[in-house]
Short mmCIF file of the C-alpha atoms (twelve columns), coordinates in Angstrom:
data_MODEL
# 
_entry.id   MODEL 
# 
loop_
_atom_site.group_PDB 
_atom_site.id 
_atom_site.type_symbol 
_atom_site.label_atom_id 
_atom_site.label_alt_id 
_atom_site.label_comp_id 
_atom_site.label_asym_id 
_atom_site.label_seq_id 
_atom_site.Cartn_x 
_atom_site.Cartn_y 
_atom_site.Cartn_z 
_atom_site.pdbx_PDB_model_num 
ATOM 1   C CA . UNK A 1   87.857  10.119  48.243  1 
ATOM 2   C CA . UNK A 2   90.047  8.120   50.543  1 
ATOM 3   C CA . UNK A 3   93.204  6.365   49.359  1 
ATOM 4   C CA . UNK A 4   94.839  3.407   51.097  1 
ATOM 5   C CA . UNK A 5   98.219  1.785   50.723  1 
ATOM 6   C CA . UNK A 6   98.508  -1.979  50.549  1 
ATOM 7   C CA . UNK A 7   101.662 -3.714  49.419  1 
ATOM 8   C CA . UNK A 8   103.040 -0.491  48.026  1 
ATOM 9   C CA . UNK A 9   100.104 0.030   45.691  1 
ATOM 10  C CA . UNK A 10  97.441  2.665   45.828  1 
ATOM 11  C CA . UNK A 11  93.854  1.766   44.876  1 
ATOM 12  C CA . UNK A 12  90.552  3.531   44.913  1 
ATOM 13  C CA . UNK A 13  87.996  2.329   47.391  1 
ATOM 14  C CA . UNK A 14  84.636  1.506   46.079  1 
ATOM 15  C CA . UNK A 15  85.543  2.930   42.669  1 
ATOM 16  C CA . UNK A 16  85.783  -0.494  41.134  1 
ATOM 17  C CA . UNK A 17  82.366  -1.367  42.501  1 
ATOM 18  C CA . UNK A 18  80.808  1.781   41.073  1 
ATOM 19  C CA . UNK A 19  82.147  1.123   37.603  1 
ATOM 20  C CA . UNK A 20  81.096  -2.488  37.846  1 
ATOM 21  C CA . UNK A 21  77.501  -1.500  38.621  1 
ATOM 22  C CA . UNK A 22  77.373  0.914   35.695  1 
ATOM 23  C CA . UNK A 23  78.767  -1.729  33.389  1 
ATOM 24  C CA . UNK A 24  76.210  -4.276  34.566  1 
ATOM 25  C CA . UNK A 25  73.366  -1.807  33.989  1 
ATOM 26  C CA . UNK A 26  74.575  -0.991  30.496  1 
ATOM 27  C CA . UNK A 27  74.830  -4.651  29.641  1 
ATOM 28  C CA . UNK A 28  71.331  -5.325  30.860  1 
ATOM 29  C CA . UNK A 29  70.001  -2.452  28.744  1 
ATOM 30  C CA . UNK A 30  71.739  -3.803  25.627  1 
ATOM 31  C CA . UNK A 31  70.355  -7.256  26.287  1 
ATOM 32  C CA . UNK A 32  66.847  -5.848  26.796  1 
ATOM 33  C CA . UNK A 33  67.040  -3.933  23.514  1 
ATOM 34  C CA . UNK A 34  68.298  -7.021  21.730  1 
ATOM 35  C CA . UNK A 35  65.535  -9.142  23.243  1 
ATOM 36  C CA . UNK A 36  62.950  -6.494  22.394  1 
ATOM 37  C CA . UNK A 37  64.190  -6.330  18.842  1 
ATOM 38  C CA . UNK A 38  63.751  -10.057 18.462  1 
ATOM 39  C CA . UNK A 39  60.087  -9.692  19.698  1 
ATOM 40  C CA . UNK A 40  59.224  -6.614  17.648  1 
ATOM 41  C CA . UNK A 41  60.254  -8.076  14.306  1 
ATOM 42  C CA . UNK A 42  57.687  -10.910 14.250  1 
ATOM 43  C CA . UNK A 43  54.990  -8.514  15.526  1 
ATOM 44  C CA . UNK A 44  55.884  -6.003  12.817  1 
ATOM 45  C CA . UNK A 45  55.791  -8.696  10.136  1 
ATOM 46  C CA . UNK A 46  52.443  -9.946  11.465  1 
ATOM 47  C CA . UNK A 47  51.000  -6.428  11.385  1 
ATOM 48  C CA . UNK A 48  52.231  -5.934  7.850   1 
ATOM 49  C CA . UNK A 49  50.608  -9.236  6.801   1 
ATOM 50  C CA . UNK A 50  47.214  -8.297  8.303   1 
ATOM 51  C CA . UNK A 51  47.392  -4.809  6.816   1 
ATOM 52  C CA . UNK A 52  48.211  -6.243  3.414   1 
ATOM 53  C CA . UNK A 53  45.242  -8.611  3.603   1 
ATOM 54  C CA . UNK A 54  42.890  -5.744  4.473   1 
ATOM 55  C CA . UNK A 55  44.222  -3.661  1.594   1 
ATOM 56  C CA . UNK A 56  43.801  -6.563  -0.826  1 
ATOM 57  C CA . UNK A 57  40.229  -7.144  0.423   1 
ATOM 58  C CA . UNK A 58  39.360  -3.473  -0.051  1 
ATOM 59  C CA . UNK A 59  40.873  -3.430  -3.516  1 
ATOM 60  C CA . UNK A 60  38.989  -6.616  -4.437  1 
ATOM 61  C CA . UNK A 61  35.708  -5.150  -3.175  1 
ATOM 62  C CA . UNK A 62  36.232  -1.941  -5.153  1 
ATOM 63  C CA . UNK A 63  37.081  -3.866  -8.316  1 
ATOM 64  C CA . UNK A 64  34.001  -6.093  -7.987  1 
ATOM 65  C CA . UNK A 65  31.749  -3.103  -7.223  1 
ATOM 66  C CA . UNK A 66  33.030  -1.186  -10.199 1 
ATOM 67  C CA . UNK A 67  32.547  -4.252  -12.384 1 
ATOM 68  C CA . UNK A 68  28.961  -4.689  -11.223 1 
ATOM 69  C CA . UNK A 69  28.218  -1.010  -11.741 1 
ATOM 70  C CA . UNK A 70  29.646  -1.057  -15.242 1 
ATOM 71  C CA . UNK A 71  27.724  -4.242  -16.031 1 
ATOM 72  C CA . UNK A 72  24.466  -2.778  -14.692 1 
ATOM 73  C CA . UNK A 73  24.871  0.409   -16.705 1 
ATOM 74  C CA . UNK A 74  25.595  -1.649  -19.785 1 
ATOM 75  C CA . UNK A 75  22.492  -3.825  -19.356 1 
ATOM 76  C CA . UNK A 76  20.168  -0.930  -18.524 1 
ATOM 77  C CA . UNK A 77  21.182  0.905   -21.679 1 
ATOM 78  C CA . UNK A 78  21.293  -2.021  -24.066 1 
ATOM 79  C CA . UNK A 79  18.643  -2.172  -26.790 1 
ATOM 80  C CA . UNK A 80  18.116  -5.870  -26.121 1 
ATOM 81  C CA . UNK A 81  16.115  -4.989  -22.986 1 
ATOM 82  C CA . UNK A 82  14.156  -2.099  -24.527 1 
ATOM 83  C CA . UNK A 83  10.372  -2.539  -24.176 1 
ATOM 84  C CA . UNK A 84  8.781   -3.610  -27.452 1 
ATOM 85  C CA . UNK A 85  5.463   -4.986  -26.147 1 
ATOM 86  C CA . UNK A 86  3.118   -3.637  -23.440 1 
ATOM 87  C CA . UNK A 87  0.176   -5.787  -22.333 1 
ATOM 88  C CA . UNK A 88  -2.723  -4.285  -20.326 1 
ATOM 89  C CA . UNK A 89  -5.676  -6.338  -19.065 1 
ATOM 90  C CA . UNK A 90  -8.539  -6.044  -16.574 1 
ATOM 91  C CA . UNK A 91  -9.417  -2.445  -17.429 1 
ATOM 92  C CA . UNK A 92  -13.005 -1.606  -18.356 1 
ATOM 93  C CA . UNK A 93  -13.406 2.077   -17.627 1 
ATOM 94  C CA . UNK A 94  -9.782  3.115   -18.009 1 
ATOM 95  C CA . UNK A 95  -8.265  3.174   -21.485 1 
ATOM 96  C CA . UNK A 96  -4.912  1.475   -22.062 1 
ATOM 97  C CA . UNK A 97  -3.211  4.839   -22.484 1 
ATOM 98  C CA . UNK A 98  -4.554  5.964   -19.072 1 
ATOM 99  C CA . UNK A 99  -3.242  2.796   -17.422 1 
ATOM 100 C CA . UNK A 100 0.202   3.154   -18.995 1 
ATOM 101 C CA . UNK A 101 0.341   6.831   -18.080 1 
ATOM 102 C CA . UNK A 102 -0.469  6.044   -14.432 1 
ATOM 103 C CA . UNK A 103 2.159   3.287   -14.425 1 
ATOM 104 C CA . UNK A 104 4.807   5.510   -16.026 1 
ATOM 105 C CA . UNK A 105 5.646   2.862   -18.622 1 
ATOM 106 C CA . UNK A 106 6.234   3.448   -22.339 1 
ATOM 107 C CA . UNK A 107 7.688   1.640   -25.334 1 
ATOM 108 C CA . UNK A 108 11.444  1.959   -25.669 1 
ATOM 109 C CA . UNK A 109 12.119  2.101   -21.926 1 
ATOM 110 C CA . UNK A 110 14.664  -0.351  -20.575 1 
ATOM 111 C CA . UNK A 111 12.718  -3.014  -18.691 1 
ATOM 112 C CA . UNK A 112 15.520  -3.476  -16.145 1 
ATOM 113 C CA . UNK A 113 15.340  0.192   -15.182 1 
ATOM 114 C CA . UNK A 114 11.666  -0.006  -14.214 1 
ATOM 115 C CA . UNK A 115 11.072  -0.033  -10.465 1 
ATOM 116 C CA . UNK A 116 8.174   -2.445  -9.911  1 
ATOM 117 C CA . UNK A 117 7.123   -0.813  -6.649  1 
ATOM 118 C CA . UNK A 118 6.973   2.620   -8.287  1 
ATOM 119 C CA . UNK A 119 4.903   1.218   -11.153 1 
ATOM 120 C CA . UNK A 120 2.397   -0.342  -8.730  1 
ATOM 121 C CA . UNK A 121 2.220   2.841   -6.647  1 
ATOM 122 C CA . UNK A 122 1.491   4.883   -9.757  1 
ATOM 123 C CA . UNK A 123 -1.347  2.557   -10.730 1 
ATOM 124 C CA . UNK A 124 -2.883  2.535   -7.243  1 
ATOM 125 C CA . UNK A 125 -2.840  6.336   -7.204  1 
ATOM 126 C CA . UNK A 126 -5.584  6.252   -9.835  1 
ATOM 127 C CA . UNK A 127 -8.960  6.285   -7.988  1 
ATOM 128 C CA . UNK A 128 -10.440 3.636   -10.296 1 
ATOM 129 C CA . UNK A 129 -7.723  1.068   -9.547  1 
ATOM 130 C CA . UNK A 130 -8.384  -1.162  -6.546  1 
ATOM 131 C CA . UNK A 131 -5.521  -3.627  -7.086  1 
ATOM 132 C CA . UNK A 132 -2.748  -4.018  -9.630  1 
ATOM 133 C CA . UNK A 133 -0.239  -6.680  -10.663 1 
ATOM 134 C CA . UNK A 134 2.810   -5.989  -12.814 1 
ATOM 135 C CA . UNK A 135 5.259   -8.410  -14.380 1 
ATOM 136 C CA . UNK A 136 8.200   -8.070  -16.742 1 
ATOM 137 C CA . UNK A 137 8.891   -10.841 -19.202 1 
ATOM 138 C CA . UNK A 138 12.495  -10.566 -20.335 1 
ATOM 139 C CA . UNK A 139 13.799  -9.342  -22.550 1 
ATOM 140 C CA . UNK A 140 11.235  -6.831  -23.889 1 
ATOM 141 C CA . UNK A 141 7.667   -7.409  -22.611 1 
ATOM 142 C CA . UNK A 142 5.826   -5.779  -19.709 1 
ATOM 143 C CA . UNK A 143 2.418   -6.944  -18.407 1 
ATOM 144 C CA . UNK A 144 -0.051  -4.939  -16.317 1 
ATOM 145 C CA . UNK A 145 -3.214  -6.433  -14.817 1 
ATOM 146 C CA . UNK A 146 -5.562  -4.128  -12.937 1 
ATOM 147 C CA . UNK A 147 -8.725  -4.678  -10.909 1 
ATOM 148 C CA . UNK A 148 -11.009 -1.679  -11.135 1 
ATOM 149 C CA . UNK A 149 -13.443 -0.477  -8.497  1 
ATOM 150 C CA . UNK A 150 -17.051 -1.043  -9.529  1 
ATOM 151 C CA . UNK A 151 -19.386 1.972   -9.273  1 
ATOM 152 C CA . UNK A 152 -22.881 1.343   -7.917  1 
ATOM 153 C CA . UNK A 153 -24.200 4.766   -6.964  1 
ATOM 154 C CA . UNK A 154 -23.827 8.499   -7.312  1 
ATOM 155 C CA . UNK A 155 -22.921 10.541  -4.279  1 
ATOM 156 C CA . UNK A 156 -22.579 14.284  -3.746  1 
ATOM 157 C CA . UNK A 157 -19.290 15.588  -2.429  1 
ATOM 158 C CA . UNK A 158 -18.485 19.302  -2.237  1 
ATOM 159 C CA . UNK A 159 -21.387 20.111  -4.568  1 
ATOM 160 C CA . UNK A 160 -20.043 17.661  -7.141  1 
ATOM 161 C CA . UNK A 161 -21.317 14.242  -8.189  1 
ATOM 162 C CA . UNK A 162 -19.052 11.255  -7.585  1 
ATOM 163 C CA . UNK A 163 -19.305 7.598   -8.385  1 
ATOM 164 C CA . UNK A 164 -19.474 5.434   -5.255  1 
ATOM 165 C CA . UNK A 165 -18.865 1.726   -4.686  1 
ATOM 166 C CA . UNK A 166 -21.206 -0.870  -3.163  1 
ATOM 167 C CA . UNK A 167 -20.529 0.430   0.374   1 
ATOM 168 C CA . UNK A 168 -21.139 4.049   -0.646  1 
ATOM 169 C CA . UNK A 169 -17.449 5.036   -0.677  1 
ATOM 170 C CA . UNK A 170 -16.643 7.681   -3.279  1 
ATOM 171 C CA . UNK A 171 -14.446 6.759   -6.226  1 
ATOM 172 C CA . UNK A 172 -14.101 9.526   -8.794  1 
ATOM 173 C CA . UNK A 173 -16.122 12.454  -10.194 1 
ATOM 174 C CA . UNK A 174 -18.878 11.814  -12.722 1 
ATOM 175 C CA . UNK A 175 -17.660 13.101  -16.077 1 
ATOM 176 C CA . UNK A 176 -19.228 13.425  -19.510 1 
ATOM 177 C CA . UNK A 177 -16.875 10.886  -21.076 1 
ATOM 178 C CA . UNK A 178 -17.522 8.373   -18.286 1 
ATOM 179 C CA . UNK A 179 -21.235 8.899   -17.652 1 
ATOM 180 C CA . UNK A 180 -23.439 6.120   -16.300 1 
ATOM 181 C CA . UNK A 181 -26.791 6.782   -14.651 1 
ATOM 182 C CA . UNK A 182 -26.957 5.293   -11.140 1 
ATOM 183 C CA . UNK A 183 -29.010 5.659   -7.950  1 
ATOM 184 C CA . UNK A 184 -28.198 8.800   -6.002  1 
ATOM 185 C CA . UNK A 185 -27.260 8.439   -2.344  1 
ATOM 186 C CA . UNK A 186 -28.939 11.428  -0.738  1 
ATOM 187 C CA . UNK A 187 -27.256 12.601  2.443   1 
ATOM 188 C CA . UNK A 188 -28.612 14.786  5.203   1 
ATOM 189 C CA . UNK A 189 -26.421 17.168  7.158   1 
ATOM 190 C CA . UNK A 190 -27.692 16.003  10.544  1 
ATOM 191 C CA . UNK A 191 -27.515 12.280  9.747   1 
ATOM 192 C CA . UNK A 192 -24.668 9.797   9.970   1 
ATOM 193 C CA . UNK A 193 -25.311 8.080   6.648   1 
ATOM 194 C CA . UNK A 194 -22.136 6.000   6.460   1 
ATOM 195 C CA . UNK A 195 -23.396 3.226   8.754   1 
ATOM 196 C CA . UNK A 196 -26.667 2.982   6.799   1 
ATOM 197 C CA . UNK A 197 -25.052 3.037   3.380   1 
ATOM 198 C CA . UNK A 198 -22.605 0.322   4.434   1 
ATOM 199 C CA . UNK A 199 -25.599 -2.066  4.606   1 
ATOM 200 C CA . UNK A 200 -26.551 -1.551  0.981   1 
ATOM 201 C CA . UNK A 201 -24.853 -4.801  -0.194  1 
ATOM 202 C CA . UNK A 202 -26.904 -6.707  2.396   1 
ATOM 203 C CA . UNK A 203 -30.098 -4.970  1.242   1 
ATOM 204 C CA . UNK A 204 -29.321 -5.767  -2.402  1 
ATOM 205 C CA . UNK A 205 -29.086 -9.470  -1.591  1 
ATOM 206 C CA . UNK A 206 -32.255 -9.463  0.567   1 
ATOM 207 C CA . UNK A 207 -34.373 -7.762  -2.104  1 
ATOM 208 C CA . UNK A 208 -33.199 -10.259 -4.721  1 
ATOM 209 C CA . UNK A 209 -34.072 -13.236 -2.459  1 
ATOM 210 C CA . UNK A 210 -37.496 -11.802 -1.543  1 
ATOM 211 C CA . UNK A 211 -38.742 -11.983 -5.124  1 
ATOM 212 C CA . UNK A 212 -39.643 -8.289  -5.320  1 
ATOM 213 C CA . UNK A 213 -39.526 -6.692  -8.787  1 
ATOM 214 C CA . UNK A 214 -37.398 -3.886  -7.355  1 
ATOM 215 C CA . UNK A 215 -33.644 -3.858  -6.878  1 
ATOM 216 C CA . UNK A 216 -31.370 -1.305  -5.312  1 
ATOM 217 C CA . UNK A 217 -29.966 -0.480  -8.737  1 
ATOM 218 C CA . UNK A 218 -33.459 0.385   -10.021 1 
ATOM 219 C CA . UNK A 219 -33.884 3.092   -7.385  1 
ATOM 220 C CA . UNK A 220 -33.780 6.763   -8.386  1 
ATOM 221 C CA . UNK A 221 -32.397 7.769   -5.007  1 
ATOM 222 C CA . UNK A 222 -31.558 6.174   -1.647  1 
ATOM 223 C CA . UNK A 223 -31.341 7.920   1.701   1 
ATOM 224 C CA . UNK A 224 -31.365 7.353   5.458   1 
ATOM 225 C CA . UNK A 225 -34.480 8.645   7.199   1 
ATOM 226 C CA . UNK A 226 -34.787 10.197  10.641  1 
ATOM 227 C CA . UNK A 227 -36.705 7.093   11.748  1 
ATOM 228 C CA . UNK A 228 -33.684 4.867   11.112  1 
ATOM 229 C CA . UNK A 229 -34.892 3.529   7.781   1 
ATOM 230 C CA . UNK A 230 -33.326 3.077   4.397   1 
ATOM 231 C CA . UNK A 231 -35.610 4.826   1.930   1 
ATOM 232 C CA . UNK A 232 -35.620 3.921   -1.759  1 
ATOM 233 C CA . UNK A 233 -37.485 5.843   -4.437  1 
ATOM 234 C CA . UNK A 234 -38.594 4.110   -7.661  1 
ATOM 235 C CA . UNK A 235 -39.722 6.803   -10.067 1 
ATOM 236 C CA . UNK A 236 -40.830 4.369   -12.777 1 
ATOM 237 C CA . UNK A 237 -43.286 2.716   -10.382 1 
ATOM 238 C CA . UNK A 238 -44.121 5.921   -8.491  1 
ATOM 239 C CA . UNK A 239 -43.336 4.117   -5.257  1 
ATOM 240 C CA . UNK A 240 -41.238 4.857   -2.168  1 
ATOM 241 C CA . UNK A 241 -40.084 2.008   0.088   1 
ATOM 242 C CA . UNK A 242 -38.845 2.363   3.654   1 
ATOM 243 C CA . UNK A 243 -37.097 -0.448  5.540   1 
ATOM 244 C CA . UNK A 244 -36.028 -0.345  9.166   1 
ATOM 245 C CA . UNK A 245 -32.417 -1.339  9.668   1 
ATOM 246 C CA . UNK A 246 -32.895 -2.852  13.128  1 
ATOM 247 C CA . UNK A 247 -34.351 -6.025  11.552  1 
ATOM 248 C CA . UNK A 248 -33.573 -5.569  7.890   1 
ATOM 249 C CA . UNK A 249 -34.123 -9.186  6.862   1 
ATOM 250 C CA . UNK A 250 -37.468 -9.483  8.651   1 
ATOM 251 C CA . UNK A 251 -38.674 -6.114  7.370   1 
ATOM 252 C CA . UNK A 252 -37.908 -7.088  3.777   1 
ATOM 253 C CA . UNK A 253 -39.870 -10.321 4.178   1 
ATOM 254 C CA . UNK A 254 -42.886 -8.563  5.726   1 
ATOM 255 C CA . UNK A 255 -42.901 -5.858  3.055   1 
ATOM 256 C CA . UNK A 256 -42.695 -8.510  0.347   1 
ATOM 257 C CA . UNK A 257 -45.797 -10.294 1.704   1 
ATOM 258 C CA . UNK A 258 -47.796 -7.056  1.779   1 
ATOM 259 C CA . UNK A 259 -46.646 -6.123  -1.707  1 
ATOM 260 C CA . UNK A 260 -47.717 -9.504  -3.126  1 
ATOM 261 C CA . UNK A 261 -51.111 -9.174  -1.413  1 
ATOM 262 C CA . UNK A 262 -51.625 -5.736  -2.980  1 
ATOM 263 C CA . UNK A 263 -50.788 -7.167  -6.395  1 
ATOM 264 C CA . UNK A 264 -53.340 -9.980  -5.959  1 
ATOM 265 C CA . UNK A 265 -56.063 -7.500  -4.970  1 
ATOM 266 C CA . UNK A 266 -55.190 -5.154  -7.835  1 
ATOM 267 C CA . UNK A 267 -54.596 -2.231  -5.487  1 
ATOM 268 C CA . UNK A 268 -50.927 -1.598  -6.186  1 
ATOM 269 C CA . UNK A 269 -51.635 1.359   -8.470  1 
ATOM 270 C CA . UNK A 270 -53.163 3.206   -5.522  1 
ATOM 271 C CA . UNK A 271 -50.060 2.771   -3.368  1 
ATOM 272 C CA . UNK A 272 -47.685 5.688   -2.887  1 
ATOM 273 C CA . UNK A 273 -45.356 4.272   -0.222  1 
ATOM 274 C CA . UNK A 274 -44.649 1.064   1.668   1 
ATOM 275 C CA . UNK A 275 -42.813 1.068   4.987   1 
ATOM 276 C CA . UNK A 276 -41.720 -1.876  7.115   1 
ATOM 277 C CA . UNK A 277 -40.432 -0.914  10.520  1 
ATOM 278 C CA . UNK A 278 -40.706 -2.335  14.044  1 
ATOM 279 C CA . UNK A 279 -42.337 -5.591  12.852  1 
ATOM 280 C CA . UNK A 280 -45.175 -3.641  11.210  1 
ATOM 281 C CA . UNK A 281 -45.914 -2.553  7.638   1 
ATOM 282 C CA . UNK A 282 -47.589 0.750   6.697   1 
ATOM 283 C CA . UNK A 283 -49.233 1.350   3.340   1 
ATOM 284 C CA . UNK A 284 -49.609 4.940   2.156   1 
ATOM 285 C CA . UNK A 285 -51.988 5.539   -0.746  1 
ATOM 286 C CA . UNK A 286 -52.353 8.522   -3.017  1 
ATOM 287 C CA . UNK A 287 -54.454 11.211  -1.411  1 
ATOM 288 C CA . UNK A 288 -53.914 9.918   2.118   1 
ATOM 289 C CA . UNK A 289 -51.278 10.339  4.778   1 
ATOM 290 C CA . UNK A 290 -51.187 6.658   5.746   1 
ATOM 291 C CA . UNK A 291 -53.240 3.544   5.424   1 
# 
């Protein structure tokens, strides 16, 4: 460091400048801290306010949830809502106890605890139930209305007899306690019978309109033939009828005309089978192959 004399005094060169710079830097740092402190305090208070609001919201939500849960448990265990009356309607084949068992509903249950979707699903799981409606009438009544499937035929399935609906779709096994004699849908292993049997409702209507004394329900058995006919056997009359499905309406009308002509001539007792197919009618008599 160099020293210089001036007016009998010794002073440091540049030392004063160095200290001055350090002092200025320190002052700027203090000012920055002070300024930062003034900015941080409002931000801190704002953060605390937002955090407090969130905490209060969470606490409020928990309190409300707990209150609702306690209220729900109270209502679903209170005797006021216990089932005292069960109403079942629409059932013909199923007994009331079978309907209630399928629905999973019993006296004494809390009506608010019953899940309506589960009740409906239980009812629809029964093969006899086609549709179901359920309704609770507060405080203690529950109503069940069912629409059963209507059996029209018997049908074999896995060597067992089943009831089948108007389209030939199986419903439930034939049992001793639910026995009703019905036409048997005879199926052949090499035939696709479903398409033929699906036309049975149409055939039922056509036979009724044609004025014939035979109905589908009077038949002993019904089957699809290799020739594309619907065959119906009437044991009481000793008669077999065959109707081509390509022109079912026309074939029914033509067969009806021939049948009425046989009645007028008094020759019906000689007839074994009548077949209408391809716009023609064949009459088969006893002791002959065809006539």
